[in-house]
LUMBA-863341 format. One record per residue: residue number from 0; residue in one letter; x, y, z of N, C-alpha, C, O, CB in turn. Coordinates in nm, 3 decimals, m for minus. Glycine has a CB too. Example, Ala and Ser with C-alpha at 12.3 -4.5 7.8 and 13.67 -1.06 7.14 Angstrom:
BEGIN
<pt num="0" residu="A" n_east="1.319" n_north="m0.569" n_up="0.780" ca_east="1.230" ca_north="m0.450" ca_up="0.780" c_east="1.320" c_north="m0.330" c_up="0.780" o_east="1.424" o_north="m0.332" o_up="0.846" cb_east="1.131" cb_north="m0.447" cb_up="0.905"/>
<pt num="1" residu="S" n_east="1.285" n_north="m0.225" n_up="0.708" ca_east="1.367" ca_north="m0.106" ca_up="0.714" c_east="1.290" c_north="0.003" c_up="0.787" o_east="1.341" o_north="0.114" o_up="0.804" cb_east="1.408" cb_north="m0.060" cb_up="0.572"/>
This chain:
BEGIN
<pt num="0" residu="M" n_east="10.626" n_north="11.172" n_up="11.271" ca_east="10.648" ca_north="11.041" ca_up="11.326" c_east="10.639" c_north="10.939" c_up="11.213" o_east="10.554" o_north="10.950" o_up="11.125" cb_east="10.547" cb_north="11.009" cb_up="11.439"/>
<pt num="1" residu="A" n_east="10.728" n_north="10.841" n_up="11.217" ca_east="10.729" ca_north="10.735" ca_up="11.117" c_east="10.673" c_north="10.607" c_up="11.179" o_east="10.681" o_north="10.587" o_up="11.300" cb_east="10.872" cb_north="10.711" cb_up="11.063"/>
<pt num="2" residu="T" n_east="10.616" n_north="10.524" n_up="11.096" ca_east="10.563" ca_north="10.396" ca_up="11.142" c_east="10.641" c_north="10.285" c_up="11.074" o_east="10.666" o_north="10.289" o_up="10.954" cb_east="10.411" cb_north="10.384" cb_up="11.112"/>
<pt num="3" residu="L" n_east="10.678" n_north="10.185" n_up="11.152" ca_east="10.751" ca_north="10.069" ca_up="11.103" c_east="10.671" c_north="9.945" c_up="11.138" o_east="10.629" o_north="9.929" o_up="11.253" cb_east="10.895" cb_north="10.063" cb_up="11.162"/>
<pt num="4" residu="T" n_east="10.649" n_north="9.859" n_up="11.042" ca_east="10.576" ca_north="9.735" ca_up="11.065" c_east="10.672" c_north="9.619" c_up="11.050" o_east="10.739" o_north="9.606" o_up="10.947" cb_east="10.454" cb_north="9.722" cb_up="10.968"/>
<pt num="5" residu="L" n_east="10.679" n_north="9.533" n_up="11.152" ca_east="10.764" ca_north="9.415" ca_up="11.149" c_east="10.680" c_north="9.291" c_up="11.171" o_east="10.584" o_north="9.293" o_up="11.247" cb_east="10.876" cb_north="9.424" cb_up="11.255"/>
<pt num="6" residu="N" n_east="10.716" n_north="9.183" n_up="11.104" ca_east="10.652" ca_north="9.054" ca_up="11.127" c_east="10.745" c_north="8.972" c_up="11.216" o_east="10.848" o_north="8.922" o_up="11.170" cb_east="10.621" cb_north="8.980" cb_up="10.990"/>
<pt num="7" residu="I" n_east="10.709" n_north="8.959" n_up="11.342" ca_east="10.792" ca_north="8.891" ca_up="11.440" c_east="10.734" c_north="8.752" c_up="11.465" o_east="10.616" o_north="8.739" o_up="11.500" cb_east="10.800" cb_north="8.973" cb_up="11.573"/>
<pt num="8" residu="P" n_east="10.816" n_north="8.647" n_up="11.448" ca_east="10.765" ca_north="8.512" ca_up="11.477" c_east="10.723" c_north="8.500" c_up="11.623" o_east="10.793" o_north="8.547" o_up="11.713" cb_east="10.873" cb_north="8.407" cb_up="11.444"/>
<pt num="9" residu="K" n_east="10.609" n_north="8.438" n_up="11.647" ca_east="10.557" ca_north="8.424" ca_up="11.784" c_east="10.648" c_north="8.340" c_up="11.872" o_east="10.650" o_north="8.359" o_up="11.994" cb_east="10.418" cb_north="8.362" cb_up="11.781"/>
<pt num="10" residu="N" n_east="10.724" n_north="8.248" n_up="11.814" ca_east="10.807" ca_north="8.159" ca_up="11.895" c_east="10.929" c_north="8.229" c_up="11.955" o_east="11.003" o_north="8.167" o_up="12.031" cb_east="10.853" cb_north="8.042" cb_up="11.810"/>
<pt num="11" residu="L" n_east="10.952" n_north="8.355" n_up="11.923" ca_east="11.062" ca_north="8.429" ca_up="11.984" c_east="11.029" c_north="8.474" c_up="12.126" o_east="11.119" o_north="8.507" o_up="12.203" cb_east="11.097" cb_north="8.549" cb_up="11.899"/>
<pt num="12" residu="G" n_east="10.902" n_north="8.476" n_up="12.159" ca_east="10.861" ca_north="8.513" ca_up="12.294" c_east="10.875" c_north="8.660" c_up="12.325" o_east="10.882" o_north="8.699" o_up="12.442" cb_east="10.940" cb_north="8.436" cb_up="12.391"/>
<pt num="13" residu="L" n_east="10.878" n_north="8.744" n_up="12.223" ca_east="10.890" ca_north="8.888" ca_up="12.245" c_east="10.752" c_north="8.952" c_up="12.246" o_east="10.662" o_north="8.909" o_up="12.174" cb_east="10.977" cb_north="8.952" cb_up="12.137"/>
<pt num="14" residu="L" n_east="10.738" n_north="9.052" n_up="12.326" ca_east="10.617" ca_north="9.133" ca_up="12.323" c_east="10.644" c_north="9.246" c_up="12.225" o_east="10.713" o_north="9.342" o_up="12.259" cb_east="10.579" cb_north="9.187" cb_up="12.467"/>
<pt num="15" residu="P" n_east="10.591" n_north="9.238" n_up="12.105" ca_east="10.629" ca_north="9.331" ca_up="11.998" c_east="10.621" c_north="9.478" c_up="12.035" o_east="10.708" o_north="9.556" o_up="11.997" cb_east="10.544" cb_north="9.308" cb_up="11.880"/>
<pt num="16" residu="T" n_east="10.520" n_north="9.519" n_up="12.107" ca_east="10.506" ca_north="9.662" ca_up="12.134" c_east="10.594" c_north="9.707" c_up="12.249" o_east="10.619" o_north="9.827" o_up="12.261" cb_east="10.362" cb_north="9.695" cb_up="12.164"/>
<pt num="17" residu="F" n_east="10.641" n_north="9.616" n_up="12.333" ca_east="10.723" ca_north="9.659" ca_up="12.445" c_east="10.869" c_north="9.621" c_up="12.426" o_east="10.955" o_north="9.709" o_up="12.417" cb_east="10.671" cb_north="9.598" cb_up="12.574"/>
<pt num="18" residu="D" n_east="10.899" n_north="9.491" n_up="12.418" ca_east="11.038" ca_north="9.447" ca_up="12.409" c_east="11.112" c_north="9.509" c_up="12.292" o_east="11.226" o_north="9.553" o_up="12.307" cb_east="11.043" cb_north="9.297" cb_up="12.398"/>
<pt num="19" residu="L" n_east="11.049" n_north="9.514" n_up="12.178" ca_east="11.117" ca_north="9.568" ca_up="12.061" c_east="11.142" c_north="9.718" c_up="12.072" o_east="11.247" o_north="9.766" o_up="12.031" cb_east="11.038" cb_north="9.539" cb_up="11.937"/>
<pt num="20" residu="S" n_east="11.047" n_north="9.791" n_up="12.125" ca_east="11.067" ca_north="9.935" ca_up="12.138" c_east="11.176" c_north="9.966" c_up="12.242" o_east="11.254" o_north="10.059" o_up="12.223" cb_east="10.936" cb_north="10.005" cb_up="12.176"/>
<pt num="21" residu="V" n_east="11.180" n_north="9.889" n_up="12.350" ca_east="11.284" ca_north="9.912" ca_up="12.451" c_east="11.420" c_north="9.871" c_up="12.396" o_east="11.519" o_north="9.941" o_up="12.417" cb_east="11.253" cb_north="9.833" cb_up="12.580"/>
<pt num="22" residu="Y" n_east="11.426" n_north="9.759" n_up="12.325" ca_east="11.551" ca_north="9.713" ca_up="12.266" c_east="11.604" c_north="9.817" c_up="12.166" o_east="11.722" o_north="9.852" o_up="12.170" cb_east="11.531" cb_north="9.578" cb_up="12.197"/>
<pt num="23" residu="L" n_east="11.518" n_north="9.864" n_up="12.079" ca_east="11.557" ca_north="9.965" ca_up="11.980" c_east="11.604" c_north="10.092" c_up="12.050" o_east="11.708" o_north="10.148" o_up="12.014" cb_east="11.440" cb_north="9.996" cb_up="11.885"/>
<pt num="24" residu="A" n_east="11.530" n_north="10.138" n_up="12.148" ca_east="11.566" ca_north="10.259" ca_up="12.221" c_east="11.701" c_north="10.241" c_up="12.292" o_east="11.785" o_north="10.331" o_up="12.289" cb_east="11.456" cb_north="10.295" cb_up="12.324"/>
<pt num="25" residu="A" n_east="11.722" n_north="10.125" n_up="12.353" ca_east="11.847" ca_north="10.099" ca_up="12.425" c_east="11.966" c_north="10.100" c_up="12.328" o_east="12.070" o_north="10.157" o_up="12.359" cb_east="11.840" cb_north="9.964" cb_up="12.498"/>
<pt num="26" residu="K" n_east="11.950" n_north="10.037" n_up="12.216" ca_east="12.061" ca_north="10.032" ca_up="12.119" c_east="12.087" c_north="10.169" c_up="12.056" o_east="12.202" o_north="10.204" o_up="12.031" cb_east="12.031" cb_north="9.930" cb_up="12.010"/>
<pt num="27" residu="L" n_east="11.982" n_north="10.246" n_up="12.030" ca_east="12.002" ca_north="10.381" ca_up="11.978" c_east="12.068" c_north="10.471" c_up="12.082" o_east="12.146" o_north="10.559" o_up="12.047" cb_east="11.868" cb_north="10.442" cb_up="11.933"/>
<pt num="28" residu="Y" n_east="12.037" n_north="10.448" n_up="12.209" ca_east="12.104" ca_north="10.521" ca_up="12.316" c_east="12.252" c_north="10.479" c_up="12.323" o_east="12.341" o_north="10.563" o_up="12.333" cb_east="12.034" cb_north="10.495" cb_up="12.453"/>
<pt num="29" residu="E" n_east="12.276" n_north="10.349" n_up="12.316" ca_east="12.413" ca_north="10.298" ca_up="12.322" c_east="12.498" c_north="10.354" c_up="12.207" o_east="12.615" o_north="10.385" o_up="12.227" cb_east="12.413" cb_north="10.144" cb_up="12.317"/>
<pt num="30" residu="D" n_east="12.439" n_north="10.368" n_up="12.090" ca_east="12.510" ca_north="10.421" ca_up="11.974" c_east="12.513" c_north="10.574" c_up="11.972" o_east="12.561" o_north="10.635" o_up="11.876" cb_east="12.446" cb_north="10.370" cb_up="11.846"/>
<pt num="31" residu="E" n_east="12.461" n_north="10.636" n_up="12.078" ca_east="12.459" ca_north="10.781" ca_up="12.096" c_east="12.378" c_north="10.853" c_up="11.988" o_east="12.406" o_north="10.968" o_up="11.954" cb_east="12.599" cb_north="10.834" cb_up="12.096"/>
<pt num="32" residu="V" n_east="12.277" n_north="10.784" n_up="11.936" ca_east="12.184" ca_north="10.845" ca_up="11.842" c_east="12.078" c_north="10.921" c_up="11.919" o_east="12.033" o_north="11.027" o_up="11.877" cb_east="12.120" cb_north="10.739" cb_up="11.749"/>
<pt num="33" residu="L" n_east="12.038" n_north="10.865" n_up="12.036" ca_east="11.936" ca_north="10.926" ca_up="12.120" c_east="11.993" c_north="10.954" c_up="12.258" o_east="12.082" o_north="10.882" o_up="12.305" cb_east="11.812" cb_north="10.835" cb_up="12.131"/>
<pt num="34" residu="S" n_east="11.943" n_north="11.057" n_up="12.323" ca_east="11.974" ca_north="11.081" ca_up="12.464" c_east="11.891" c_north="10.983" c_up="12.547" o_east="11.801" o_north="10.917" o_up="12.494" cb_east="11.945" cb_north="11.231" cb_up="12.504"/>
<pt num="35" residu="S" n_east="11.920" n_north="10.974" n_up="12.676" ca_east="11.840" ca_north="10.884" ca_up="12.760" c_east="11.695" c_north="10.930" c_up="12.767" o_east="11.604" o_north="10.848" o_up="12.774" cb_east="11.900" cb_north="10.877" cb_up="12.902"/>
<pt num="36" residu="G" n_east="11.674" n_north="11.061" n_up="12.766" ca_east="11.537" ca_north="11.114" ca_up="12.766" c_east="11.462" c_north="11.079" c_up="12.638" o_east="11.345" o_north="11.040" o_up="12.643" cb_east="11.538" cb_north="11.264" cb_up="12.784"/>
<pt num="37" residu="Q" n_east="11.528" n_north="11.094" n_up="12.523" ca_east="11.466" ca_north="11.059" ca_up="12.396" c_east="11.439" c_north="10.910" c_up="12.388" o_east="11.333" o_north="10.867" o_up="12.342" cb_east="11.556" cb_north="11.103" cb_up="12.279"/>
<pt num="38" residu="A" n_east="11.536" n_north="10.830" n_up="12.434" ca_east="11.520" ca_north="10.685" ca_up="12.430" c_east="11.406" c_north="10.640" c_up="12.521" o_east="11.330" o_north="10.550" o_up="12.485" cb_east="11.651" cb_north="10.616" cb_up="12.471"/>
<pt num="39" residu="S" n_east="11.395" n_north="10.701" n_up="12.638" ca_east="11.287" ca_north="10.662" ca_up="12.728" c_east="11.150" c_north="10.698" c_up="12.668" o_east="11.053" o_north="10.626" o_up="12.687" cb_east="11.304" cb_north="10.730" cb_up="12.866"/>
<pt num="40" residu="T" n_east="11.144" n_north="10.809" n_up="12.596" ca_east="11.020" ca_north="10.847" ca_up="12.528" c_east="10.986" c_north="10.745" c_up="12.420" o_east="10.871" o_north="10.703" o_up="12.408" cb_east="11.032" cb_north="10.988" cb_up="12.466"/>
<pt num="41" residu="L" n_east="11.086" n_north="10.705" n_up="12.341" ca_east="11.064" ca_north="10.604" ca_up="12.236" c_east="11.014" c_north="10.473" c_up="12.296" o_east="10.927" o_north="10.407" o_up="12.239" cb_east="11.193" cb_north="10.580" cb_up="12.157"/>
<pt num="42" residu="A" n_east="11.069" n_north="10.436" n_up="12.412" ca_east="11.030" ca_north="10.312" ca_up="12.478" c_east="10.901" c_north="10.325" c_up="12.557" o_east="10.850" o_north="10.227" o_up="12.611" cb_east="11.141" cb_north="10.265" cb_up="12.570"/>
<pt num="43" residu="N" n_east="10.847" n_north="10.448" n_up="12.564" ca_east="10.724" ca_north="10.475" ca_up="12.639" c_east="10.741" c_north="10.441" c_up="12.788" o_east="10.653" o_north="10.381" o_up="12.850" cb_east="10.606" cb_north="10.396" cb_up="12.580"/>
<pt num="44" residu="L" n_east="10.856" n_north="10.482" n_up="12.842" ca_east="10.888" ca_north="10.459" ca_up="12.982" c_east="10.935" c_north="10.589" c_up="13.045" o_east="10.971" o_north="10.683" o_up="12.975" cb_east="10.997" cb_north="10.349" cb_up="12.998"/>
<pt num="45" residu="S" n_east="10.933" n_north="10.593" n_up="13.178" ca_east="10.996" ca_north="10.705" ca_up="13.246" c_east="11.147" c_north="10.691" c_up="13.223" o_east="11.195" o_north="10.584" o_up="13.190" cb_east="10.959" cb_north="10.709" cb_up="13.400"/>
<pt num="46" residu="K" n_east="11.218" n_north="10.799" n_up="13.242" ca_east="11.364" ca_north="10.793" ca_up="13.226" c_east="11.424" c_north="10.692" c_up="13.323" o_east="11.513" o_north="10.615" o_up="13.287" cb_east="11.427" cb_north="10.933" cb_up="13.247"/>
<pt num="47" residu="R" n_east="11.376" n_north="10.694" n_up="13.446" ca_east="11.426" ca_north="10.599" ca_up="13.547" c_east="11.394" c_north="10.456" c_up="13.507" o_east="11.480" o_north="10.368" o_up="13.517" cb_east="11.365" cb_north="10.630" cb_up="13.684"/>
<pt num="48" residu="G" n_east="11.271" n_north="10.431" n_up="13.463" ca_east="11.232" ca_north="10.297" ca_up="13.421" c_east="11.316" c_north="10.247" c_up="13.304" o_east="11.354" o_north="10.131" o_up="13.300" cb_east="11.086" cb_north="10.294" cb_up="13.383"/>
<pt num="49" residu="F" n_east="11.344" n_north="10.336" n_up="13.210" ca_east="11.427" ca_north="10.300" ca_up="13.095" c_east="11.567" c_north="10.262" c_up="13.141" o_east="11.621" o_north="10.159" o_up="13.100" cb_east="11.433" cb_north="10.415" cb_up="12.993"/>
<pt num="50" residu="I" n_east="11.626" n_north="10.346" n_up="13.225" ca_east="11.762" ca_north="10.319" ca_up="13.272" c_east="11.769" c_north="10.187" c_up="13.349" o_east="11.866" o_north="10.113" o_up="13.336" cb_east="11.812" cb_north="10.434" cb_up="13.361"/>
<pt num="51" residu="E" n_east="11.665" n_north="10.157" n_up="13.428" ca_east="11.662" ca_north="10.032" ca_up="13.504" c_east="11.657" c_north="9.910" c_up="13.412" o_east="11.708" o_north="9.804" o_up="13.449" cb_east="11.543" cb_north="10.031" cb_up="13.598"/>
<pt num="52" residu="L" n_east="11.596" n_north="9.922" n_up="13.296" ca_east="11.583" ca_north="9.808" ca_up="13.204" c_east="11.700" c_north="9.792" c_up="13.108" o_east="11.711" o_north="9.688" o_up="13.043" cb_east="11.457" cb_north="9.823" cb_up="13.125"/>
<pt num="53" residu="M" n_east="11.786" n_north="9.891" n_up="13.098" ca_east="11.893" ca_north="9.885" ca_up="12.997" c_east="11.984" c_north="9.765" c_up="13.013" o_east="12.030" o_north="9.709" o_up="12.913" cb_east="11.974" cb_north="10.011" cb_up="13.004"/>
<pt num="54" residu="G" n_east="12.012" n_north="9.724" n_up="13.135" ca_east="12.099" ca_north="9.607" ca_up="13.157" c_east="12.043" c_north="9.480" c_up="13.097" o_east="12.119" o_north="9.394" o_up="13.052" cb_east="12.120" cb_north="9.587" cb_up="13.304"/>
<pt num="55" residu="K" n_east="11.912" n_north="9.467" n_up="13.094" ca_east="11.848" ca_north="9.349" ca_up="13.034" c_east="11.884" c_north="9.338" c_up="12.886" o_east="11.886" o_north="9.228" o_up="12.830" cb_east="11.694" cb_north="9.357" cb_up="13.051"/>
<pt num="56" residu="Y" n_east="11.911" n_north="9.451" n_up="12.824" ca_east="11.943" ca_north="9.454" ca_up="12.682" c_east="12.093" c_north="9.473" c_up="12.656" o_east="12.134" o_north="9.501" o_up="12.544" cb_east="11.865" cb_north="9.566" cb_up="12.613"/>
<pt num="57" residu="G" n_east="12.174" n_north="9.457" n_up="12.761" ca_east="12.318" ca_north="9.464" ca_up="12.747" c_east="12.375" c_north="9.603" c_up="12.724" o_east="12.481" o_north="9.618" o_up="12.664" cb_east="12.359" cb_north="9.377" cb_up="12.636"/>
<pt num="58" residu="V" n_east="12.304" n_north="9.704" n_up="12.771" ca_east="12.346" ca_north="9.843" ca_up="12.749" c_east="12.372" c_north="9.908" c_up="12.885" o_east="12.290" o_north="9.900" o_up="12.975" cb_east="12.239" cb_north="9.924" cb_up="12.669"/>
<pt num="59" residu="S" n_east="12.488" n_north="9.971" n_up="12.897" ca_east="12.522" ca_north="10.041" ca_up="13.021" c_east="12.462" c_north="10.181" c_up="13.019" o_east="12.465" o_north="10.248" o_up="12.916" cb_east="12.675" cb_north="10.048" cb_up="13.039"/>
<pt num="60" residu="P" n_east="12.407" n_north="10.225" n_up="13.130" ca_east="12.355" ca_north="10.362" ca_up="13.136" c_east="12.467" c_north="10.466" c_up="13.150" o_east="12.441" o_north="10.586" o_up="13.148" cb_east="12.258" cb_north="10.376" cb_up="13.251"/>
<pt num="61" residu="F" n_east="12.590" n_north="10.420" n_up="13.165" ca_east="12.703" ca_north="10.510" ca_up="13.187" c_east="12.781" c_north="10.531" c_up="13.059" o_east="12.809" o_north="10.437" o_up="12.985" cb_east="12.795" cb_north="10.455" cb_up="13.295"/>
<pt num="62" residu="S" n_east="12.815" n_north="10.654" n_up="13.033" ca_east="12.893" ca_north="10.689" ca_up="12.915" c_east="13.037" c_north="10.643" c_up="12.935" o_east="13.087" o_north="10.641" o_up="13.047" cb_east="12.887" cb_north="10.841" cb_up="12.888"/>
<pt num="63" residu="T" n_east="13.102" n_north="10.608" n_up="12.827" ca_east="13.243" ca_north="10.569" ca_up="12.834" c_east="13.335" c_north="10.682" c_up="12.788" o_east="13.456" o_north="10.663" o_up="12.780" cb_east="13.268" cb_north="10.445" cb_up="12.750"/>
<pt num="64" residu="K" n_east="13.278" n_north="10.798" n_up="12.759" ca_east="13.358" ca_north="10.912" ca_up="12.714" c_east="13.415" c_north="10.989" c_up="12.833" o_east="13.343" o_north="11.017" o_up="12.930" cb_east="13.274" cb_north="11.006" cb_up="12.625"/>
<pt num="65" residu="I" n_east="13.541" n_north="11.022" n_up="12.826" ca_east="13.607" ca_north="11.100" ca_up="12.931" c_east="13.540" c_north="11.236" c_up="12.947" o_east="13.524" o_north="11.284" o_up="13.059" cb_east="13.756" cb_north="11.118" cb_up="12.899"/>
<pt num="66" residu="E" n_east="13.500" n_north="11.298" n_up="12.835" ca_east="13.436" ca_north="11.429" ca_up="12.841" c_east="13.308" c_north="11.424" c_up="12.923" o_east="13.279" o_north="11.515" o_up="13.001" cb_east="13.407" cb_north="11.481" cb_up="12.699"/>
<pt num="67" residu="D" n_east="13.231" n_north="11.317" n_up="12.905" ca_east="13.106" ca_north="11.302" ca_up="12.980" c_east="13.133" c_north="11.284" c_up="13.129" o_east="13.062" o_north="11.339" o_up="13.213" cb_east="13.025" cb_north="11.183" cb_up="12.926"/>
<pt num="68" residu="L" n_east="13.235" n_north="11.207" n_up="13.161" ca_east="13.272" ca_north="11.185" ca_up="13.302" c_east="13.312" c_north="11.317" c_up="13.366" o_east="13.268" o_north="11.349" o_up="13.477" cb_east="13.387" cb_north="11.083" cb_up="13.313"/>
<pt num="69" residu="L" n_east="13.395" n_north="11.394" n_up="13.297" ca_east="13.437" ca_north="11.523" ca_up="13.351" c_east="13.320" c_north="11.619" c_up="13.370" o_east="13.314" o_north="11.694" o_up="13.467" cb_east="13.542" cb_north="11.587" cb_up="13.260"/>
<pt num="70" residu="E" n_east="13.226" n_north="11.616" n_up="13.275" ca_east="13.106" ca_north="11.701" ca_up="13.286" c_east="13.021" c_north="11.657" c_up="13.405" o_east="12.967" o_north="11.740" o_up="13.477" cb_east="13.023" cb_north="11.695" cb_up="13.155"/>
<pt num="71" residu="D" n_east="13.008" n_north="11.524" n_up="13.424" ca_east="12.932" ca_north="11.474" ca_up="13.539" c_east="12.997" c_north="11.515" c_up="13.671" o_east="12.928" o_north="11.553" o_up="13.765" cb_east="12.920" cb_north="11.320" cb_up="13.533"/>
<pt num="72" residu="I" n_east="13.128" n_north="11.508" n_up="13.677" ca_east="13.200" ca_north="11.547" ca_up="13.799" c_east="13.180" c_north="11.697" c_up="13.825" o_east="13.158" o_north="11.738" o_up="13.939" cb_east="13.353" cb_north="11.515" cb_up="13.786"/>
<pt num="73" residu="K" n_east="13.187" n_north="11.776" n_up="13.720" ca_east="13.166" ca_north="11.921" ca_up="13.733" c_east="13.026" c_north="11.952" c_up="13.784" o_east="13.008" o_north="12.043" o_up="13.865" cb_east="13.190" cb_north="11.991" cb_up="13.599"/>
<pt num="74" residu="N" n_east="12.926" n_north="11.876" n_up="13.737" ca_east="12.787" ca_north="11.902" ca_up="13.775" c_east="12.750" c_north="11.843" c_up="13.911" o_east="12.645" o_north="11.876" o_up="13.965" cb_east="12.696" cb_north="11.846" cb_up="13.671"/>
<pt num="75" residu="A" n_east="12.834" n_north="11.757" n_up="13.966" ca_east="12.802" ca_north="11.691" ca_up="14.093" c_east="12.812" c_north="11.785" c_up="14.211" o_east="12.787" o_north="11.744" o_up="14.324" cb_east="12.892" cb_north="11.574" cb_up="14.116"/>
């Protein structure tokens, strides 16, 4: 595990240990670096809780890849 230290100005109104970890996890999920399970672990949330918060950070929980859609249809 790696540790990253950031100096966040207080006037931004962010909760450093929560907002930033969820934002980072959401963006890494959006960029397909992390799966939703990995991202939820990074954000220290349940998978459902993470998915529910993704909209706040402008990230869709739905893949835009045709292959993913076809796989979801097959698994349904």
